[in-house]
ZAVOMI-897356 format. One record per residue (C-alpha): residue in three letters; residue number from 1; x negated, y negated, z. Coordinates in steps of 0.2 Angstrom, whole numbers, plus 2048, in hexadecimal, padded with zeros to 3 digits. Each point is the difference from the previous one (the first is absolute). Last residue first. Layout:
# residues N
@r:ALA&k:NUM&x:X&y:Y&z:Z
...
//
This chain:
# residues 326
@r:ASN&k:326&x:AD7&y:A59&z:726
@r:ILE&k:325&x:7F1&y:808&z:7FC
@r:GLU&k:324&x:7F9&y:801&z:813
@r:LEU&k:323&x:812&y:803&z:805
@r:TRP&k:322&x:801&y:80F&z:7F5
@r:ASN&k:321&x:7EF&y:806&z:803
@r:LEU&k:320&x:804&y:7FF&z:814
@r:VAL&k:319&x:810&y:809&z:7FC
@r:TYR&k:318&x:7F9&y:80F&z:7F5
@r:HIS&k:317&x:7F2&y:804&z:80C
@r:ASN&k:316&x:80A&y:800&z:811
@r:PHE&k:315&x:80E&y:80D&z:7F6
@r:TYR&k:314&x:7F1&y:80A&z:7F6
@r:ASN&k:313&x:7F8&y:803&z:812
@r:PRO&k:312&x:810&y:802&z:80C
@r:SER&k:311&x:804&y:80D&z:7F5
@r:GLU&k:310&x:80E&y:809&z:80E
@r:ASP&k:309&x:804&y:7EF&z:80A
@r:HIS&k:308&x:801&y:7F3&z:7F2
@r:PRO&k:307&x:807&y:80E&z:7F4
@r:CYS&k:306&x:810&y:803&z:80A
@r:HIS&k:305&x:80C&y:807&z:7F3
@r:GLY&k:304&x:7F4&y:80E&z:7FC
@r:SER&k:303&x:7EE&y:7FE&z:7F9
@r:ASP&k:302&x:7F9&y:80D&z:7F2
@r:LYS&k:301&x:7FC&y:7F2&z:7F5
@r:ILE&k:300&x:801&y:7EE&z:804
@r:VAL&k:299&x:80B&y:7F6&z:7F2
@r:LEU&k:298&x:7FD&y:7ED&z:7FF
@r:LEU&k:297&x:80F&y:7F6&z:7FA
@r:LYS&k:296&x:7FF&y:7EC&z:7FD
@r:ILE&k:295&x:80F&y:7F5&z:7FE
@r:TRP&k:294&x:802&y:7F2&z:7F3
@r:PRO&k:293&x:805&y:80C&z:7F4
@r:HIS&k:292&x:813&y:801&z:80A
@r:LYS&k:291&x:809&y:80E&z:7F5
@r:LYS&k:290&x:7F1&y:80B&z:7FA
@r:ILE&k:289&x:7F8&y:7FD&z:813
@r:LEU&k:288&x:811&y:806&z:809
@r:ASN&k:287&x:800&y:80F&z:7F4
@r:GLN&k:286&x:7EF&y:806&z:806
@r:GLY&k:285&x:805&y:7FE&z:811
@r:ILE&k:284&x:811&y:80B&z:801
@r:SER&k:283&x:7F8&y:80C&z:7F5
@r:ILE&k:282&x:7F2&y:803&z:80F
@r:PRO&k:281&x:80D&y:809&z:80A
@r:VAL&k:280&x:807&y:7F7&z:80F
@r:LEU&k:279&x:800&y:810&z:80E
@r:ARG&k:278&x:7F5&y:80E&z:7F7
@r:ASP&k:277&x:7F2&y:7F4&z:7FD
@r:CYS&k:276&x:7F4&y:809&z:7F9
@r:ASP&k:275&x:7F8&y:7F2&z:7F3
@r:GLY&k:274&x:7FD&y:7F6&z:810
@r:TRP&k:273&x:806&y:7ED&z:7FB
@r:ILE&k:272&x:7FA&y:7F0&z:802
@r:LEU&k:271&x:808&y:7F1&z:7FA
@r:LEU&k:270&x:7F8&y:7EE&z:7FF
@r:ILE&k:269&x:80B&y:7EF&z:800
@r:SER&k:268&x:7FA&y:7F0&z:7FE
@r:PRO&k:267&x:7F8&y:800&z:7EF
@r:ASN&k:266&x:802&y:7EE&z:7FB
@r:LYS&k:265&x:810&y:7F7&z:7FF
@r:VAL&k:264&x:80E&y:804&z:80B
@r:ILE&k:263&x:80F&y:7F8&z:800
@r:LYS&k:262&x:80D&y:805&z:7F4
@r:SER&k:261&x:7F9&y:814&z:800
@r:LEU&k:260&x:801&y:7FE&z:814
@r:ARG&k:259&x:814&y:7FF&z:7FE
@r:LEU&k:258&x:800&y:80F&z:7F4
@r:LEU&k:257&x:7F5&y:80A&z:80D
@r:LEU&k:256&x:80C&y:7FB&z:80E
@r:TYR&k:255&x:810&y:805&z:7F4
@r:PRO&k:254&x:7F8&y:812&z:7FC
@r:ALA&k:253&x:7FC&y:802&z:811
@r:THR&k:252&x:80D&y:7FF&z:809
@r:ILE&k:251&x:804&y:7EF&z:80B
@r:GLU&k:250&x:80C&y:7F9&z:7F4
@r:PRO&k:249&x:808&y:80F&z:7FF
@r:PRO&k:248&x:809&y:7FE&z:810
@r:ARG&k:247&x:7FA&y:80D&z:80C
@r:LEU&k:246&x:80D&y:80E&z:807
@r:SER&k:245&x:7F5&y:810&z:7FF
@r:MET&k:244&x:7F0&y:7F5&z:807
@r:GLY&k:243&x:80A&y:7FA&z:810
@r:ILE&k:242&x:80C&y:80F&z:804
@r:CYS&k:241&x:7EE&y:80C&z:801
@r:MET&k:240&x:7F7&y:7F2&z:808
@r:ALA&k:239&x:80B&y:7FD&z:80E
@r:ARG&k:238&x:803&y:813&z:802
@r:LEU&k:237&x:7EE&y:803&z:802
@r:ALA&k:236&x:7FF&y:7F4&z:80C
@r:GLN&k:235&x:80F&y:807&z:80B
@r:ALA&k:234&x:7F5&y:811&z:7FF
@r:ALA&k:233&x:7F1&y:7FB&z:804
@r:THR&k:232&x:805&y:7F6&z:810
@r:LYS&k:231&x:7FD&y:810&z:80D
@r:LYS&k:230&x:7ED&y:7FE&z:7F9
@r:LYS&k:229&x:7FA&y:810&z:7F7
@r:ALA&k:228&x:7FF&y:7FB&z:7EE
@r:PRO&k:227&x:7F4&y:7F2&z:807
@r:THR&k:226&x:7F4&y:80D&z:805
@r:THR&k:225&x:802&y:80D&z:7F3
@r:VAL&k:224&x:7F9&y:7F4&z:7EF
@r:LEU&k:223&x:7F0&y:7FB&z:80B
@r:ARG&k:222&x:7FE&y:80F&z:807
@r:GLN&k:221&x:800&y:80B&z:7EF
@r:LEU&k:220&x:7F4&y:7F5&z:7F9
@r:GLY&k:219&x:7F3&y:7FF&z:80E
@r:LYS&k:218&x:801&y:814&z:801
@r:ASP&k:217&x:7FA&y:802&z:7F0
@r:SER&k:216&x:7FF&y:816&z:7FF
@r:SER&k:215&x:811&y:803&z:7F7
@r:ILE&k:214&x:7FE&y:7F0&z:7F4
@r:ASN&k:213&x:7FD&y:80C&z:7F1
@r:ARG&k:212&x:7FB&y:7F5&z:7EF
@r:PHE&k:211&x:80E&y:7F9&z:7F6
@r:TYR&k:210&x:808&y:7F5&z:80B
@r:ALA&k:209&x:810&y:7F9&z:804
@r:LEU&k:208&x:80A&y:813&z:7FF
@r:GLY&k:207&x:7F5&y:802&z:810
@r:LEU&k:206&x:809&y:7F4&z:80A
@r:ALA&k:205&x:811&y:80B&z:7FD
@r:PHE&k:204&x:7F5&y:80F&z:806
@r:ILE&k:203&x:7FB&y:7F6&z:80E
@r:ILE&k:202&x:811&y:7FD&z:806
@r:ILE&k:201&x:807&y:80F&z:7FD
@r:LYS&k:200&x:7F1&y:807&z:80D
@r:THR&k:199&x:80C&y:7FC&z:80E
@r:ARG&k:198&x:803&y:7F2&z:80C
@r:SER&k:197&x:803&y:7F1&z:7F6
@r:ILE&k:196&x:80C&y:80C&z:7F6
@r:PHE&k:195&x:80C&y:804&z:80F
@r:PRO&k:194&x:7FD&y:7ED&z:809
@r:VAL&k:193&x:806&y:7FB&z:7ED
@r:ILE&k:192&x:80E&y:80B&z:7FC
@r:ILE&k:191&x:80A&y:7FE&z:813
@r:GLU&k:190&x:801&y:7EE&z:800
@r:LEU&k:189&x:802&y:800&z:7EE
@r:PRO&k:188&x:810&y:808&z:801
@r:LEU&k:187&x:809&y:7FA&z:7F1
@r:LEU&k:186&x:811&y:7F9&z:803
@r:HIS&k:185&x:7F8&y:7ED&z:800
@r:PHE&k:184&x:7F7&y:805&z:7F1
@r:PHE&k:183&x:80D&y:805&z:7F4
@r:ILE&k:182&x:80E&y:7F5&z:807
@r:LYS&k:181&x:7F3&y:7EF&z:7FC
@r:VAL&k:180&x:7FD&y:807&z:7F0
@r:LEU&k:179&x:812&y:806&z:7FB
@r:SER&k:178&x:806&y:7EC&z:806
@r:GLU&k:177&x:7F0&y:7F8&z:7F7
@r:LYS&k:176&x:804&y:80A&z:7F0
@r:LEU&k:175&x:812&y:7FC&z:7FE
@r:ARG&k:174&x:7FE&y:7EE&z:804
@r:LYS&k:173&x:7F1&y:7FF&z:7F2
@r:LEU&k:172&x:80C&y:809&z:7F5
@r:LEU&k:171&x:80D&y:7F4&z:802
@r:LYS&k:170&x:7F4&y:7EF&z:7FE
@r:MET&k:169&x:7FA&y:80A&z:7EF
@r:LYS&k:168&x:80F&y:804&z:7F9
@r:ILE&k:167&x:806&y:7EC&z:802
@r:PRO&k:166&x:7EE&y:7FA&z:7FA
@r:GLN&k:165&x:801&y:80A&z:7F0
@r:ILE&k:164&x:7F1&y:80D&z:7FD
@r:GLN&k:163&x:7EF&y:7FB&z:7FA
@r:SER&k:162&x:7F6&y:807&z:80C
@r:ILE&k:161&x:7EC&y:7FF&z:7FF
@r:ASN&k:160&x:7FD&y:811&z:7FD
@r:ASN&k:159&x:7EF&y:805&z:802
@r:SER&k:158&x:805&y:813&z:805
@r:ALA&k:157&x:7F1&y:806&z:808
@r:LEU&k:156&x:7FB&y:7EF&z:805
@r:GLU&k:155&x:810&y:7FD&z:80A
@r:PRO&k:154&x:7FC&y:80E&z:80A
@r:ASP&k:153&x:7F0&y:7F5&z:807
@r:PRO&k:152&x:7EE&y:806&z:803
@r:LEU&k:151&x:7F1&y:7F3&z:7FA
@r:PRO&k:150&x:7EF&y:80B&z:803
@r:SER&k:149&x:7F5&y:7FB&z:807
@r:ALA&k:148&x:807&y:7EF&z:7FF
@r:ILE&k:147&x:7F0&y:7F2&z:7FE
@r:VAL&k:146&x:807&y:7EE&z:800
@r:LYS&k:145&x:7F6&y:7EF&z:7FD
@r:LEU&k:144&x:801&y:7EE&z:806
@r:VAL&k:143&x:810&y:801&z:80C
@r:LEU&k:142&x:807&y:7F1&z:80B
@r:GLU&k:141&x:807&y:7F3&z:7F2
@r:PRO&k:140&x:807&y:80F&z:7F8
@r:PHE&k:139&x:80C&y:805&z:80F
@r:LEU&k:138&x:810&y:807&z:7F7
@r:ALA&k:137&x:7F5&y:80C&z:7F3
@r:PHE&k:136&x:7F0&y:801&z:809
@r:THR&k:135&x:80A&y:806&z:80F
@r:THR&k:134&x:80A&y:80B&z:7F6
@r:VAL&k:133&x:7F1&y:808&z:7F7
@r:ALA&k:132&x:7F8&y:802&z:812
@r:VAL&k:131&x:80D&y:807&z:807
@r:LEU&k:130&x:802&y:80F&z:7F2
@r:GLY&k:129&x:7EE&y:803&z:803
@r:GLY&k:128&x:802&y:803&z:810
@r:LEU&k:127&x:80F&y:80C&z:7FE
@r:SER&k:126&x:7F0&y:80A&z:7F6
@r:ASN&k:125&x:7F0&y:7F9&z:806
@r:GLY&k:124&x:7FE&y:7EC&z:800
@r:ILE&k:123&x:7F3&y:7F5&z:7FC
@r:LEU&k:122&x:803&y:7EF&z:805
@r:ILE&k:121&x:7F4&y:7F1&z:7F9
@r:ALA&k:120&x:803&y:7F0&z:80B
@r:LYS&k:119&x:802&y:7EF&z:7FA
@r:ASN&k:118&x:7F5&y:7F0&z:807
@r:ASN&k:117&x:805&y:7EF&z:7F5
@r:ASN&k:116&x:813&y:805&z:800
@r:SER&k:115&x:800&y:806&z:812
@r:ALA&k:114&x:7F9&y:810&z:808
@r:LYS&k:113&x:7FD&y:7FE&z:815
@r:VAL&k:112&x:7FE&y:812&z:801
@r:VAL&k:111&x:80B&y:7FE&z:812
@r:GLU&k:110&x:80D&y:7F6&z:7FD
@r:LYS&k:109&x:801&y:7FE&z:7EA
@r:LEU&k:108&x:7FC&y:811&z:7FD
@r:PHE&k:107&x:80A&y:808&z:80D
@r:ALA&k:106&x:810&y:7F6&z:7FC
@r:ALA&k:105&x:7FD&y:804&z:7EF
@r:LEU&k:104&x:7FF&y:814&z:806
@r:GLN&k:103&x:80F&y:800&z:80B
@r:ARG&k:102&x:809&y:7FA&z:7F0
@r:ALA&k:101&x:7FA&y:80D&z:7F8
@r:TRP&k:100&x:805&y:80C&z:80A
@r:ILE&k:99&x:811&y:7F9&z:7FF
@r:ASN&k:98&x:801&y:7FF&z:7EE
@r:ASN&k:97&x:7F9&y:812&z:800
@r:ASP&k:96&x:80E&y:807&z:809
@r:LEU&k:95&x:804&y:803&z:812
@r:SER&k:94&x:815&y:802&z:805
@r:ARG&k:93&x:808&y:7FC&z:811
@r:ILE&k:92&x:7F3&y:7F6&z:807
@r:LYS&k:91&x:801&y:7F9&z:813
@r:GLU&k:90&x:811&y:807&z:806
@r:PRO&k:89&x:7FC&y:811&z:7F6
@r:LYS&k:88&x:7EF&y:804&z:80C
@r:PRO&k:87&x:7EF&y:7F8&z:7F9
@r:GLN&k:86&x:7F0&y:80C&z:7FD
@r:GLU&k:85&x:7F5&y:7F5&z:805
@r:SER&k:84&x:7ED&y:7FF&z:7FA
@r:SER&k:83&x:7F5&y:80D&z:806
@r:GLY&k:82&x:801&y:809&z:7EF
@r:PHE&k:81&x:811&y:7FE&z:7F5
@r:GLY&k:80&x:811&y:7FA&z:804
@r:ILE&k:79&x:7FA&y:7ED&z:7FD
@r:LEU&k:78&x:7F2&y:800&z:7F4
@r:ASP&k:77&x:7ED&y:804&z:809
@r:LEU&k:76&x:7F5&y:7F3&z:7FA
@r:ALA&k:75&x:7EE&y:800&z:7FB
@r:TYR&k:74&x:7F4&y:7F1&z:7FE
@r:VAL&k:73&x:7ED&y:802&z:7F8
@r:CYS&k:72&x:7F5&y:7F1&z:7FE
@r:PHE&k:71&x:7F6&y:803&z:7EE
@r:GLY&k:70&x:7EF&y:7FF&z:7FE
@r:ALA&k:69&x:7FE&y:811&z:7F9
@r:GLU&k:68&x:7F9&y:807&z:810
@r:VAL&k:67&x:813&y:7FC&z:805
@r:PHE&k:66&x:807&y:809&z:7F1
@r:ILE&k:65&x:7F5&y:80F&z:805
@r:SER&k:64&x:806&y:7FF&z:811
@r:ALA&k:63&x:813&y:7FF&z:7FB
@r:ASN&k:62&x:7FF&y:80F&z:7F4
@r:ASN&k:61&x:7FD&y:811&z:80A
@r:ARG&k:60&x:80C&y:7FD&z:80E
@r:TRP&k:59&x:80F&y:7F7&z:7F7
@r:HIS&k:58&x:80C&y:80D&z:806
@r:ASP&k:57&x:7FE&y:7F9&z:812
@r:SER&k:56&x:80A&y:7F1&z:7F9
@r:SER&k:55&x:80F&y:80A&z:800
@r:ALA&k:54&x:807&y:80F&z:7F9
@r:GLY&k:53&x:814&y:809&z:7FD
@r:PHE&k:52&x:802&y:7F5&z:7EF
@r:GLY&k:51&x:7F1&y:7F7&z:7FB
@r:HIS&k:50&x:7F3&y:7F4&z:809
@r:ILE&k:49&x:7FE&y:7EF&z:7FB
@r:LEU&k:48&x:7EC&y:7FA&z:7FF
@r:VAL&k:47&x:7FE&y:7EC&z:800
@r:ILE&k:46&x:7F0&y:7F9&z:7F9
@r:ALA&k:45&x:7FC&y:7EF&z:806
@r:LYS&k:44&x:7F0&y:7F5&z:7F7
@r:ASN&k:43&x:7F5&y:7FF&z:80E
@r:GLU&k:42&x:7FF&y:7F2&z:80F
@r:LYS&k:41&x:809&y:80E&z:80A
@r:ASN&k:40&x:7F1&y:809&z:801
@r:GLY&k:39&x:802&y:813&z:801
@r:MET&k:38&x:80B&y:80C&z:805
@r:VAL&k:37&x:814&y:7FE&z:806
@r:ARG&k:36&x:80E&y:809&z:806
@r:TRP&k:35&x:814&y:7FE&z:802
@r:HIS&k:34&x:80E&y:807&z:80A
@r:CYS&k:33&x:812&y:7F6&z:7FF
@r:TYR&k:32&x:80C&y:7FD&z:80F
@r:LEU&k:31&x:811&y:7FA&z:7FA
@r:GLY&k:30&x:809&y:7F0&z:805
@r:ASN&k:29&x:7FE&y:7FA&z:7EF
@r:TRP&k:28&x:7ED&y:804&z:7FE
@r:ASP&k:27&x:7F6&y:7FF&z:810
@r:TRP&k:26&x:7ED&y:808&z:800
@r:LYS&k:25&x:7F7&y:80D&z:805
@r:HIS&k:24&x:7ED&y:801&z:7FE
@r:HIS&k:23&x:7F3&y:80D&z:7FC
@r:ASP&k:22&x:7EE&y:7FD&z:7FC
@r:GLY&k:21&x:7F8&y:80B&z:7F3
@r:TRP&k:20&x:803&y:815&z:7FE
@r:ASN&k:19&x:807&y:80C&z:808
@r:THR&k:18&x:802&y:80E&z:7F3
@r:ASP&k:17&x:7F2&y:809&z:806
@r:SER&k:16&x:801&y:811&z:7F6
@r:ASN&k:15&x:7F8&y:7F9&z:7F0
@r:ALA&k:14&x:805&y:809&z:7F1
@r:ILE&k:13&x:7F2&y:80E&z:7F9
@r:VAL&k:12&x:7F9&y:7F7&z:7F0
@r:PHE&k:11&x:802&y:807&z:7EE
@r:LYS&k:10&x:7F3&y:7FB&z:7F5
@r:TYR&k:9&x:801&y:7F1&z:7F7
@r:ASN&k:8&x:7EF&y:7F7&z:807
@r:ILE&k:7&x:801&y:7EF&z:7F9
@r:SER&k:6&x:7EF&y:7FC&z:7F6
@r:ASN&k:5&x:807&y:7FF&z:7F1
@r:SER&k:4&x:808&y:811&z:7F4
@r:LYS&k:3&x:810&y:800&z:804
@r:ASN&k:2&x:804&y:7F1&z:7F1
@r:MET&k:1&x:810&y:7F7&z:800
//
């Protein structure tokens, strides 16, 4: 894309005010969920989905721009994150992109009022991108377009759709389930998580997701550390670790994209990647568009794993331009 147009592409200091939009609570399957909205609800809906460890606060530099462009912007805190419930084991023993996709689909139907005649646009960062793609694959009647920035999934690195015989697969699956559950139940997350959330370790880990220095961005630090300090954070993290480790192949990204390739008739997925992403290398996105030419990839220079927050001028412009073209 030509960078010499009227958009100002110089770095803009991130907005420290994360308290955007009107805040609401919504009950889903007995779990309370936090969501927010900004703009005229008669307009086309954009739903923003945050990444791992983040929340709807993380869209501080994007929501108002999309509203000014004529959209109604919603954002949802996924179960286990932000101000949504961090469930105890008796409520949910594992969390994965399938569960979050079903939460998001229910949100689209019940709150956004999405339907086959009024589909929503999903924009997700990192884990949120995977949840958006999962929702598109499982509930295509609710979704018009998906922007994933980026699209993470360990299975994309190997890109291996298993050909192991069913009997061997069943044995391996049982062994893996046992080992994963034993490991994460023995791992003292109730000690580790509070320690990390109250030291500079969490800020160091957050810094790996950015190309720029975030040491002075107190708003960003606050939106990540606040949920991590809850008493229930460790049990929610354990549920995520177990769930994402034991997902069935059918809800991993390679299978989901293969499923979508059979039903997508036009450019419906845009990938936006920071070229300095240290968590999910850009090579994964480049391999994806070779295998799936119907997917579009746009790269933002000098940006890390969260280009929507680190390079909002580029990101917002890319999104709105792609939506207009398509």
